[in-house]
VOGU-3710 file (C-alpha; in Angstrom, 3 decimals, decimal comma):
1> mtptvgnqll> 107,294/102,693/85,994  107,047/99,684/83,800  104,846/97,101/85,527  107,138/94,182/84,765  110,266/95,921/86,050  108,390/97,281/89,044  107,078/93,877/90,018  110,508/92,308/89,701  112,010/94,918/92,021  109,180/94,658/94,526
11> rqenqsawda> 109,335/90,899/94,620  113,046/90,681/95,366  112,468/91,136/99,089  110,533/87,876/99,372  112,053/86,083/96,406  113,760/83,403/98,460  110,463/82,186/99,945  108,725/82,152/96,562  111,688/80,373/94,976  111,748/77,729/97,693
21> ifqerqecle> 108,058/76,919/97,380  108,333/76,780/93,618  111,509/74,705/93,700  109,826/71,919/95,685  107,323/71,404/92,906  109,729/72,109/90,089  112,070/69,387/91,291  109,143/66,997/91,229  108,417/67,935/87,628  112,054/67,446/86,675
31> widvlwkqae> 111,993/64,058/88,327  108,981/63,062/86,223  110,922/63,824/83,048  113,792/61,679/84,260  111,354/58,909/85,174  109,986/58,513/81,683  113,393/58,798/80,068  114,650/56,043/82,349  111,609/53,946/81,488  112,406/54,194/77,807
41> tfqndpeptd> 116,060/53,345/78,517  115,218/50,194/80,478  112,796/49,033/77,820  115,603/48,950/75,294  118,413/47,936/77,652  117,543/45,523/80,487  120,897/46,104/82,191  121,051/49,212/84,421  124,212/50,713/82,993  123,459/54,439/83,361
51> llpwsnqqhw> 121,500/55,277/86,478  120,631/58,659/87,859  123,361/59,924/90,234  121,923/59,662/93,722  124,069/62,435/95,096  122,334/64,997/92,864  120,229/67,027/95,277  118,523/68,804/92,365  116,239/65,781/92,012  114,335/65,380/95,236
61> lpwlsklmqd> 113,043/61,858/94,439  115,756/60,418/92,197  115,466/56,919/93,608  111,844/56,733/92,483  112,790/56,848/88,810  114,912/53,729/89,240  112,240/52,036/91,311  109,439/52,506/88,796  111,239/50,518/86,113  111,765/47,013/87,412
71> pkqcchpnnd> 112,903/46,910/91,018  114,292/43,392/90,545  117,116/44,956/88,573  118,179/46,710/91,771  119,079/43,346/93,320  122,098/41,233/92,895  121,053/38,636/90,238  122,254/35,703/92,345  120,477/36,707/95,553  116,818/37,047/94,538
81> dnddippsfv> 115,652/34,067/96,601  117,976/34,240/99,592  116,727/35,256/103,008  120,141/36,426/104,150  121,421/39,231/101,959  125,205/39,413/101,966  127,011/42,768/102,016  127,903/42,226/98,368  124,220/42,812/97,625  124,837/46,558/97,360
91> spgvsvdsti> 126,008/47,340/93,859  127,269/50,748/92,647  124,182/51,116/90,527  121,706/51,220/93,397  123,567/52,723/96,335  122,999/56,343/97,304  125,637/58,779/98,423  123,412/61,020/100,546  120,200/61,049/102,525  116,786/61,733/101,132
101> psslasqngn> 116,333/65,528/100,828  115,305/67,221/104,067  112,018/68,435/102,581  110,849/64,820/102,587  112,772/62,915/105,239  113,695/63,452/108,849  116,459/65,766/109,917  118,228/62,692/111,293  119,576/61,164/108,126  120,369/57,511/107,574
111> gamvlrpmve> 123,388/57,966/105,365  123,704/56,048/102,109  120,635/54,006/101,234  119,819/51,103/98,965  116,688/49,886/97,245  115,995/46,147/97,505  113,006/43,793/97,449  111,754/42,246/100,632  112,820/38,681/101,235  110,628/35,760/102,208
121> releelesng> 111,255/36,097/105,947  110,082/39,707/105,859  106,967/38,859/103,845  106,095/36,128/106,331  106,366/38,659/109,141  103,890/40,934/107,384  101,391/38,103/106,970  101,773/37,162/110,627  100,890/40,796/111,456  97,535/40,447/109,710
131> cilngntrly> 98,599/41,878/106,354  97,327/40,421/103,077  99,632/40,353/100,067  97,774/40,145/96,782  99,157/38,115/93,902  100,709/41,118/92,162  102,229/42,562/95,288  105,852/43,685/95,107  107,236/45,160/98,304  110,574/46,937/98,511
141> wlipvkissn> 112,782/48,550/101,092  114,543/51,860/100,755  116,933/51,161/103,566  120,302/52,324/104,892  123,204/50,385/103,429  124,627/49,606/106,851  121,573/47,558/107,860  120,327/46,397/104,460  121,550/42,831/105,111  120,306/42,693/108,708
151> vqatvaclrq> 117,075/40,759/108,221  116,563/40,452/111,956  116,439/44,266/112,237  114,095/44,664/109,273  111,717/42,016/110,606  111,602/43,772/113,968  110,869/47,030/112,185  107,977/45,535/110,232  106,594/43,964/113,397  106,432/47,423/114,985
161> yvrqtnfggm> 105,330/49,583/112,059  103,105/47,530/109,713  99,873/45,772/110,747  96,480/44,807/109,343  97,081/46,309/105,922  96,345/44,857/102,488  99,012/45,381/99,838  98,675/45,229/96,085  100,983/46,293/93,284  104,296/47,940/93,969
171> vvlvwptttg> 104,915/49,517/97,387  108,141/50,955/98,767  108,641/51,301/102,498  111,304/53,747/103,619  113,266/52,931/106,754  112,116/55,072/109,704  114,480/57,722/110,994  112,520/58,936/114,039  110,475/57,374/116,807  107,565/58,419/118,965
181> tinsnpreps> 104,211/60,017/118,199  104,030/62,510/115,367  101,674/65,068/116,857  101,876/65,968/120,525  98,841/68,242/120,372  96,189/66,595/122,607  93,404/68,144/120,512  94,578/66,251/117,412  96,265/63,060/118,662  97,943/60,747/116,179
191> pppglhnnvl> 98,192/56,951/116,358  101,650/55,420/116,408  103,612/55,826/113,166  103,483/53,171/110,505  100,859/51,510/108,288  97,955/50,140/110,319  94,487/48,902/109,374  94,363/50,075/105,755  92,038/48,446/103,223  94,468/48,627/100,297
201> vgngvichld> 97,895/50,179/99,836  99,297/49,629/96,383  99,701/50,645/92,754  102,582/52,961/93,472  102,862/53,983/97,117  106,097/55,187/98,670  105,773/55,589/102,409  108,193/56,494/105,170  107,503/54,184/108,070  107,799/57,057/110,533
211> acvcqngtls> 104,702/58,534/108,910  101,252/57,621/110,207  99,014/55,911/107,612  96,131/54,375/109,510  92,549/53,261/108,980  92,290/54,385/105,361  90,532/52,981/102,341  92,517/52,931/99,091  95,911/54,563/98,653  97,681/54,636/95,312
221> ntyiasrati> 100,161/56,783/93,395  101,089/58,647/96,559  104,348/59,645/98,153  104,088/59,987/101,954  106,999/61,798/103,546  108,455/61,390/106,994  106,185/62,344/109,927  103,149/62,894/107,696  99,701/61,718/108,815  96,956/60,153/106,670
231> lncgqftass> 94,192/59,028/108,995  90,649/57,720/108,429  90,512/58,740/104,772  88,595/57,082/101,963  90,182/57,118/98,505  93,626/58,660/98,112  94,470/58,462/94,407  96,161/60,370/91,591  96,102/60,615/87,822  97,931/62,809/85,328
241> wsphhlqdid> 97,929/66,444/86,481  100,191/69,475/86,899  100,853/70,828/90,379  102,676/73,793/88,878  99,712/75,339/87,056  96,057/75,764/87,917  93,463/75,207/85,273  92,032/78,335/83,687  90,220/80,741/86,001  87,497/82,513/84,037
251> vgpesnggrp> 86,831/85,924/85,570  84,668/88,768/84,363  81,483/88,168/82,360  80,154/84,698/83,071  78,961/84,217/79,487  79,458/85,647/76,020  83,170/86,118/76,444  84,819/86,476/79,807  88,421/87,191/80,692  90,142/83,812/81,151
261> lvdvtpqdtl> 93,316/83,754/83,224  95,131/81,006/81,388  98,437/80,954/83,194  97,754/81,055/86,916  100,366/79,379/89,109  100,079/78,628/92,826  102,769/81,195/93,667  101,205/84,109/91,759  100,730/87,505/93,395  98,155/90,171/92,612
271> pdivqqltgr> 100,542/92,057/90,305  100,942/88,855/88,292  97,169/88,428/88,010  96,514/92,071/87,124  99,261/92,080/84,510  97,667/89,177/82,719  94,140/90,487/83,135  94,797/93,988/81,810  97,033/92,849/78,979  99,966/94,965/80,116
281> ttatngnedk> 102,387/92,076/79,714  102,386/88,678/78,085  102,200/85,460/80,056  105,563/84,053/81,069  104,562/80,380/80,872  102,607/78,877/78,042  100,645/75,714/77,390  103,788/73,934/76,273  105,149/74,213/79,799  101,946/72,751/81,171
291> atnatqwnvv> 102,184/69,738/78,888  105,692/68,852/80,091  105,076/69,439/83,790  102,612/66,638/84,421  102,867/64,041/87,163  100,833/61,036/88,280  101,609/61,321/91,964  100,170/62,823/95,081  102,799/64,320/97,343  102,221/64,482/101,097
301> gryvqvrqtt> 105,078/66,411/102,680  106,643/66,206/106,113  104,298/66,828/109,054  101,337/67,218/106,695  98,032/66,059/108,180  95,169/64,578/106,162  92,345/63,365/108,396  88,787/62,080/107,957  88,591/63,091/104,296  86,409/61,069/101,963
311> tvhnvflhgs> 88,199/61,643/98,656  91,645/63,023/97,911  92,807/63,153/94,309  95,782/64,914/92,735  97,180/66,929/95,617  100,521/68,467/96,396  100,635/69,152/100,130  103,708/71,140/101,095  105,393/69,984/104,240  107,480/71,635/106,882
321> srtddkddtp> 110,992/71,091/108,115  109,799/71,119/111,715  106,891/70,044/113,848  104,357/72,308/115,508  105,469/75,446/117,310  105,466/75,690/121,075  101,864/76,868/120,941  100,911/73,870/118,779  100,446/76,014/115,660  100,689/73,756/112,601
331> taarilsaaa> 103,490/74,564/110,182  102,612/72,150/107,356  99,578/71,855/105,098  96,432/70,284/106,563  93,248/68,698/105,237  90,887/68,067/108,123  87,536/66,299/107,682  87,003/67,613/104,158  84,391/66,061/101,901  86,466/66,014/98,708
341> vdhavvfpta> 89,761/67,534/97,575  90,736/67,345/93,921  93,593/69,056/92,093  94,862/71,115/95,017  98,209/72,660/95,884  98,364/73,520/99,570  101,221/75,591/100,991  102,621/75,159/104,500  100,268/76,390/107,269  97,264/76,391/104,884
351> tigsachvsh> 94,149/74,408/105,804  91,181/72,794/104,105  88,556/72,243/106,770  85,461/70,258/107,599  82,936/69,237/104,932  84,623/71,355/102,248  84,523/70,536/98,552  87,687/71,848/96,921  88,693/71,421/93,297  91,401/73,009/91,146
361> valqwqasaq> 92,521/75,288/93,933  95,790/76,599/95,346  96,039/77,812/98,937  99,058/79,885/99,892  100,494/80,270/103,387  97,872/80,425/106,168  94,996/80,453/103,685  91,973/78,372/104,610  88,699/76,984/103,346  86,452/76,076/106,260
371> eashvthall> 83,099/74,602/107,290  81,202/73,234/104,294  82,572/75,704/101,778  82,686/74,939/98,057  85,770/76,293/96,299  86,541/75,530/92,666  88,987/77,018/90,174  90,352/79,546/92,644  93,587/80,941/93,982  93,483/81,753/97,693
381> mecshvgpha> 96,435/83,971/98,470  98,262/84,190/101,770  96,125/84,645/104,908  92,883/84,665/102,909  89,915/82,836/104,405  86,834/81,271/102,837  83,954/80,067/104,989  81,885/79,071/106,707  79,410/77,962/104,043  80,942/80,043/101,264
391> hvhhsvvgpd> 80,768/79,325/97,539  83,775/80,607/95,604  84,134/79,737/91,948  86,551/80,965/89,285  87,965/83,700/91,500  91,240/85,081/92,810  91,057/85,949/96,511  93,799/88,360/97,498  95,974/88,332/100,622  94,193/88,921/103,948
401> aalargecha> 90,779/88,786/102,242  87,799/87,029/103,837  84,628/85,557/102,308  81,923/83,965/104,437  78,537/82,358/103,776  77,818/84,154/100,524  78,802/83,522/96,922  81,692/84,836/94,876  81,931/84,117/91,165  84,350/85,185/88,429
411> svlgpcfaah> 85,983/87,925/90,501  89,421/89,248/91,398  89,506/90,526/94,970  92,362/92,493/96,464  93,985/92,744/99,899  91,686/92,951/102,937  88,528/92,512/100,855  85,829/91,527/103,349  82,457/89,862/102,804  81,758/88,480/106,270
421> hqslvisqfa> 78,009/88,058/105,804  75,504/86,492/103,431  76,071/88,352/100,179  76,610/87,943/96,456  79,653/89,039/94,465  79,739/88,317/90,736  82,223/89,473/88,093  83,804/92,128/90,287  87,296/93,468/89,703  88,325/94,839/93,086
431> wlgrcnvgyg> 92,037/94,115/93,065  92,790/97,344/94,949  91,013/95,666/97,849  90,027/97,061/101,266  86,379/96,788/100,212  83,518/95,656/102,434  80,312/93,900/101,441  77,376/94,270/103,825  74,757/91,657/104,626  72,308/91,035/101,817
441> anvgsnhtgr> 74,277/93,002/99,232  73,698/91,821/95,665  76,775/92,985/93,783  76,030/91,481/90,410  72,338/91,505/89,624  71,169/89,963/86,382  68,480/92,566/86,235  67,104/92,048/82,735  67,005/88,271/82,488  69,582/88,377/79,716
451> apdqeciage> 72,888/86,533/79,840  75,208/87,497/82,728  77,635/89,313/80,446  78,440/92,467/82,447  80,923/93,298/85,168  81,883/95,750/87,895  85,133/97,588/88,635  85,506/98,733/92,225  87,983/101,264/93,502  89,930/100,971/96,723
461> gifwglstvi> 87,877/100,835/99,903  84,391/100,682/98,349  81,674/99,804/100,882  78,605/98,012/99,532  75,949/98,653/102,172  73,254/96,386/103,575  70,823/95,020/100,985  72,220/97,080/98,139  71,357/96,041/94,589  74,132/96,803/92,114
471> vypvnlsrah> 72,887/96,656/88,545  75,717/96,067/86,078  77,746/97,474/84,420  79,209/99,675/87,154  82,578/101,423/87,302  83,669/102,901/90,643  87,371/102,413/89,949  88,144/106,063/90,769  85,567/106,596/93,501  87,955/105,359/96,174
481> yslvaagtkl> 86,581/104,909/99,704  83,025/105,650/98,681  79,969/104,183/100,387  76,845/102,874/98,675  74,201/103,369/101,350  71,995/100,578/102,707  69,079/99,662/100,473  70,396/101,581/97,481  69,709/100,331/93,978  72,691/101,486/91,968
491> vpqqislpfs> 71,815/101,714/88,287  74,451/101,129/85,558  76,929/104,021/85,602  80,451/105,240/86,188  81,269/107,419/89,209  84,634/109,127/89,702  84,220/111,186/92,871  86,224/109,679/95,774  85,089/109,547/99,419  81,442/109,888/98,364
501> lvlnhnspgs> 78,088/108,688/99,631  75,692/107,244/97,044  72,067/106,686/98,021  68,564/106,510/96,620  67,132/109,913/95,761  63,997/110,539/97,792  62,225/112,679/95,224  58,909/111,132/94,115  59,110/109,637/90,656  62,903/109,933/90,372
511> sqneivpgwi> 64,817/106,820/89,288  68,213/108,434/89,789  70,648/108,009/92,639  71,924/110,893/94,707  75,601/111,506/95,433  77,282/113,476/98,194  80,940/113,922/97,140  83,568/113,920/99,864  80,991/112,767/102,420  83,487/110,443/104,109
521> ltrtpytlar> 85,894/113,368/104,569  83,325/115,772/105,958  80,732/113,648/107,724  82,585/110,583/108,965  86,392/111,003/108,904  86,403/108,584/111,848  85,935/105,884/109,198  89,219/106,761/107,497  91,082/107,071/110,775  89,821/103,649/111,827
531> cqikyqtrqk> 90,734/102,136/108,452  94,302/103,371/108,755  94,660/101,482/112,035  92,644/98,481/110,920  94,640/97,726/107,793  97,928/98,027/109,642  96,837/95,374/112,134  94,984/93,072/109,737  97,674/92,760/107,111  99,274/89,448/108,065
541> aqhhahytqw> 100,485/88,287/104,637  104,238/88,585/104,988  105,073/87,267/101,527  102,872/89,938/99,902  103,784/92,808/102,221  106,138/94,390/99,694  103,211/95,536/97,547  100,088/95,515/99,772  101,020/97,986/102,498  100,511/101,183/100,546
551> plldrravlw> 99,167/104,233/102,450  95,448/104,779/102,539  95,443/108,423/101,435  98,950/109,593/100,669  99,406/108,041/97,274  99,260/109,772/93,933  96,252/107,981/92,426  93,950/108,980/95,301  95,261/112,531/95,613  95,176/113,109/91,874
561> qcykarhflq> 91,581/111,913/91,717  90,665/114,333/94,523  92,320/117,121/92,548  90,446/116,211/89,362  87,159/115,797/91,230  87,546/119,228/92,817  88,289/120,774/89,426  85,194/119,142/87,937  82,983/120,401/90,767  84,400/123,912/90,488
571> ilparqqsnq> 83,529/124,230/86,806  80,293/122,238/86,972  77,885/125,222/87,104  79,508/126,839/84,085  79,568/123,532/82,229  75,873/122,989/82,875  74,963/126,468/81,737  77,035/126,145/78,586  75,243/122,910/77,688  71,767/124,240/78,318
581> tehtsalthk> 70,541/127,125/80,411  67,548/125,191/81,614  69,636/122,136/82,507  69,813/123,152/86,155  66,459/122,405/87,692  64,931/123,265/91,020  63,317/120,451/92,964  61,038/121,249/95,904  60,803/118,849/98,843  58,109/118,829/101,497
591> qngkksheki> 58,953/117,826/105,008  56,258/117,450/107,723  53,733/119,205/105,512  55,837/122,355/105,249  57,553/123,599/102,172  61,327/123,519/102,518  63,873/125,727/100,846  64,604/125,058/97,211  67,732/123,172/96,226  69,745/123,413/93,063
601> wynddsagta> 70,433/120,010/91,519  72,871/119,017/88,819  72,719/116,124/86,352  68,927/115,909/86,285  67,912/113,212/83,803  64,762/115,107/82,895  66,839/117,555/80,870  68,784/114,772/79,171  71,728/116,943/78,137  74,520/115,857/80,496
611> dattqkylgk> 77,808/115,665/78,630  80,272/112,765/78,712  82,486/114,339/81,369  79,548/114,930/83,694  78,392/111,344/83,250  81,905/110,100/83,947  82,071/111,875/87,310  78,428/111,884/88,415  77,143/108,864/86,520  73,366/108,758/86,899
621> cllsdsarqk> 73,434/110,568/90,234  71,867/113,859/91,193  74,128/116,338/92,957  72,915/119,235/95,062  74,743/122,535/94,908  75,228/122,635/98,669  76,907/119,191/98,547  79,062/120,405/95,663  80,348/123,374/97,639  81,096/121,306/100,737
631> aiiaytdclh> 82,932/118,744/98,625  85,192/121,401/97,106  86,252/122,450/100,602  86,723/118,825/101,699  88,897/117,911/98,704  90,927/121,110/99,156  91,612/120,405/102,831  92,543/116,826/102,001  95,046/117,905/99,332  96,524/120,670/101,485
641> rsallallsw> 96,939/118,483/104,551  98,623/115,718/102,578  100,997/118,117/100,800  101,964/119,974/103,976  102,579/116,786/105,946  104,790/115,590/103,096  106,641/118,924/103,159  107,161/118,557/106,902  108,654/115,091/106,439  110,907/116,309/103,637
651> leeffgkqgr> 112,164/119,242/105,698  112,976/116,926/108,598  115,013/114,768/106,255  116,693/117,797/104,681  117,825/119,306/107,964  118,866/115,882/109,215  121,241/115,484/106,279  122,493/119,084/106,371  123,237/119,119/110,065  121,620/121,546/112,443
661> dekkeedeed> 124,870/123,077/113,615  126,161/123,959/110,151  124,176/127,016/109,040  125,739/129,223/106,424  124,238/132,177/104,625  125,298/130,787/101,248  123,196/127,700/102,013  119,969/129,679/102,218  119,055/128,775/98,649  120,075/125,125/98,987
671> likslklpse> 116,721/124,293/100,523  114,584/125,512/97,641  116,995/123,989/95,120  116,915/120,629/96,876  113,135/120,750/96,961  113,100/120,625/93,144  109,700/122,193/92,678  108,028/121,447/89,326  108,866/123,847/86,535  106,258/125,838/84,649
681> aeqlemesel> 106,411/123,332/81,807  105,818/120,441/84,210  102,933/122,312/85,790  101,345/122,971/82,411  101,746/119,319/81,471  99,970/118,174/84,613  97,227/120,786/84,232  96,698/119,706/80,648  95,576/116,310/81,949  92,555/118,024/83,452
691> qqredapewp> 91,474/119,166/79,986  92,018/115,840/78,255  88,942/113,979/77,164  88,757/110,471/78,563  86,168/108,979/76,292  87,254/105,374/76,859  87,211/104,014/80,438  90,513/102,829/81,823  91,638/100,337/84,429  92,492/101,880/87,806
701> dtpwdsdaqh> 96,071/102,738/88,649  97,822/100,078/90,683  99,735/101,096/93,831  102,525/98,583/93,240  103,406/100,275/89,922  103,963/103,597/91,655  106,193/104,698/94,509  106,642/107,412/97,098  108,488/109,637/94,624  105,470/109,763/92,305
711> twnfqkfvlv> 103,334/110,878/95,235  105,883/113,439/96,401  106,113/114,949/92,918  102,371/115,505/92,903  102,395/116,895/96,425  105,043/119,411/95,310  102,736/120,352/92,444  100,007/121,067/95,010  102,435/123,193/97,043  103,218/125,263/93,994
721> kefelgdyae> 99,664/125,616/92,688  97,880/126,064/96,002  100,461/127,996/98,041  102,526/129,637/95,275  105,689/128,209/96,763  107,433/128,481/93,408  107,288/132,270/93,562  109,919/132,215/96,304  112,487/130,258/94,332  114,645/133,343/93,822
731> sghvaraama> 115,055/133,935/97,533  115,943/131,158/99,886  115,294/133,324/102,951  111,795/134,237/101,783  111,094/130,606/100,908  112,066/129,524/104,421  109,738/132,104/105,931  106,912/131,024/103,645  107,353/127,357/104,575  107,499/128,204/108,259
741> nllherlqkl> 104,285/130,189/107,909  102,555/127,289/106,122  103,537/124,858/108,861  102,606/127,358/111,551  99,287/128,552/110,200  97,784/126,253/107,615  99,011/122,831/108,725  98,168/123,292/112,383  94,732/124,582/111,528  94,128/121,580/109,262
751> eqhyvaavik> 95,302/119,178/111,976  93,038/120,751/114,555  90,104/120,663/112,159  90,765/117,000/111,313  90,917/115,927/114,966  87,743/117,862/115,742  85,940/116,315/112,766  86,947/112,783/113,789  85,771/113,357/117,350  82,544/114,967/116,167
761> skhrddkrga> 81,678/112,049/113,869  82,161/109,544/116,699  80,388/111,752/119,240  77,397/111,924/116,918  77,094/108,131/117,091  77,472/108,161/120,869  74,817/110,813/121,272  72,366/108,963/119,060  73,094/105,657/120,789  72,530/107,100/124,246
771> tvipdynngs> 69,051/108,273/123,252  68,047/104,849/121,924  69,964/102,119/123,809  69,585/101,632/127,593  72,778/101,955/129,630  74,684/103,003/126,521  77,107/105,104/128,572  77,649/102,558/131,357  80,723/100,840/129,976  79,111/98,792/127,210
781> hvlvattend> 80,424/101,206/124,549  83,717/103,032/124,187  82,911/106,733/124,199  84,669/109,799/122,899  84,160/112,139/125,851  86,980/111,420/128,309  89,346/113,166/130,647  93,052/112,598/131,086  92,268/110,049/133,799  90,107/108,069/131,369
791> eqqqdkvirh> 92,797/107,587/128,720  92,761/103,812/129,035  89,002/103,744/128,381  89,097/106,211/125,513  88,284/105,104/121,981  91,564/103,887/120,488  90,947/105,608/117,159  90,354/108,972/118,828  93,403/108,472/121,020  95,527/107,615/117,977
801> vqqeaqlcra> 94,351/110,691/116,044  95,050/112,981/118,993  98,501/111,491/119,532  99,337/111,905/115,849  98,237/115,557/115,981  100,399/116,189/119,057  103,340/114,521/117,346  102,774/116,613/114,213  102,776/119,791/116,305  106,043/118,826/118,014
811> raekviallh> 107,672/117,955/114,685  106,491/121,197/113,118  107,812/123,229/116,040  111,308/121,803/115,586  111,324/122,408/111,839  109,920/125,934/112,171  112,728/126,792/114,591  115,229/125,774/111,914  113,401/127,513/109,095  112,570/130,751/110,892
821> pdkrls> 113,934/131,078/114,439  111,640/134,025/115,220  108,533/131,911/114,509  107,034/129,901/117,340  103,866/127,833/117,634  101,505/129,467/120,082
//
């Protein structure tokens, strides 16, 4: 599947939300173009003969372009000095035919509006309210036409909404459309709406009077929408910037090159980032677009809250069309007690929290930076969280990812990436996500003192254990769901054996690591079962769900790597012997002063003759022959179970379409024909991939560029190669019997073995805990061993695995009855 086409299809499901969030900013950029064109027009022609049509909803601030020229031209020329403005004041050139767009104003519109300067009576009212008007102050109303000449009403409005505020430069006050407090949440109370006790408001401020702008320092070049809150802030300023593009995010090597992402937008997804990073497609927006999409305004949308923040510069804070939910959950962007925010685009429901320093950052829906975190040049995707005390620089943090306390530099992190503890992540490409970084892990050691010019590629579900030291370069892109054990120093290498354990080798004088392939499958399948549940519950990013919710195991890239790893392990002894007879060495270990049995080890550096293929799969790791044999069995069971479960699902669908009550003898062969097993040529083509030399490393396959059909095609290949299902193609009756036998014998045995292995791995922890921890079995831990009466107290992972096995048995029994009525599950 072509990545570009695939991403376009995947993104269609959530396109409306992405389009809406982009359109808010895009309309602002279009308005800026109109602004400057109008400025040039008014310079050459002082009479406003061709104004922007106010009814055009495509321009969400059209009135601002007129305002920024010379607001005096909006007034009737004979009424500049009159207190009482007659109805004839409203000229066709300045009236509006519709309300301000709902993304900025209240739902209760005011109808047609007019822009006019404040008259002397109104200015006197402001001064009597404790306001100071500097010499260059120009104050204007954006006010409904029906009350534009009612000075008594406007004076009463100013008396209520504007107090103790200094004005300078040009300021536009928009007539309020709602009343009452903005935020009813008692934990975050808001003062009454209006402008109160501000040091200086000027140099281009447009403020709805039903917003709350109180007790601030300097505000300039800022649009403040209806029901927004700016409270107890210091400087709130803007200069030329682009809210549509982030500045370059430099990922990869931190010096001597790097991989700059030059076209990152706030609404990018992981497929967009990976496309640009891997060079599979060209960027869709260039530098020319950036040059024309500049603005000099901050935008504070409806119901946005900015509180107790020292410095705010160049921000676009997306608002909401409604207030808080019934449970007081905010629906607009928030900046709460931050230290400094500069060049930030914040989506609705996203938050920048206390004491944070944020610069050149975009936060998508429900993303957050919290508690003294420093975030610069970063894209935080939906539901990602940074903090407390995290440092994230030049990184892309994927949906549902979490970084706390540690440091992350020059990295691309995928969905559900978790670094909850003090740790270091540098130059890591882990866009497949679901990784975990343990406390004290140093993933990015500059081990030689040279420039930090190396990087790491992590596969899906990699676990960096406690206090690991990862010496770059490292490539685990095809070692999916592998675990680097606590305290391991991983030397530079590439490993391509999935579900493995990598640890320090305990042989005296050995500098190599040791690998146990398939260890997760054999020793701790509870981990995988728990992950399947965990990722289903932790994936909250709705706008990314169309490409992040791929299955943990049943996808082609993982299964194919298991198949290739098994093939490599099967031929490894012969490969070693063909390279050098003495290459296989025997290492003797002593335990408790007694000589143990000898082990056969592969990939011993002392021989120095490992070929490129061996180094690709084993890296610099030693592999024992006993671990090799166990891994072959583990990979085989994994492939068989996946293929047979897929066959069961396909048969259910097949019989559902055919109809159980319509059995005809001439339809016996329809089943095998509909299955469309791979031909001999297709089998040979797939097998030939095993023999291909892969001298150059490649980027990992991306789940969003594949689909269920790709996986099913490979699973059918496994059915043919492992169970010889293709041999029955000539006889539909025999094929049905063979399938029934596979579901009856092999699948049920695999399911029983899987459930037993999951229970055993958890029971091992319980047994060890009970011998070490007091009162371990007295309710403080959820145990495996239960009876039917203890179901509510049973471990939820164990319960889920057992329920799935029971469901599989019931499904298989129904299908077997249709395939072969004489066959029954015992």
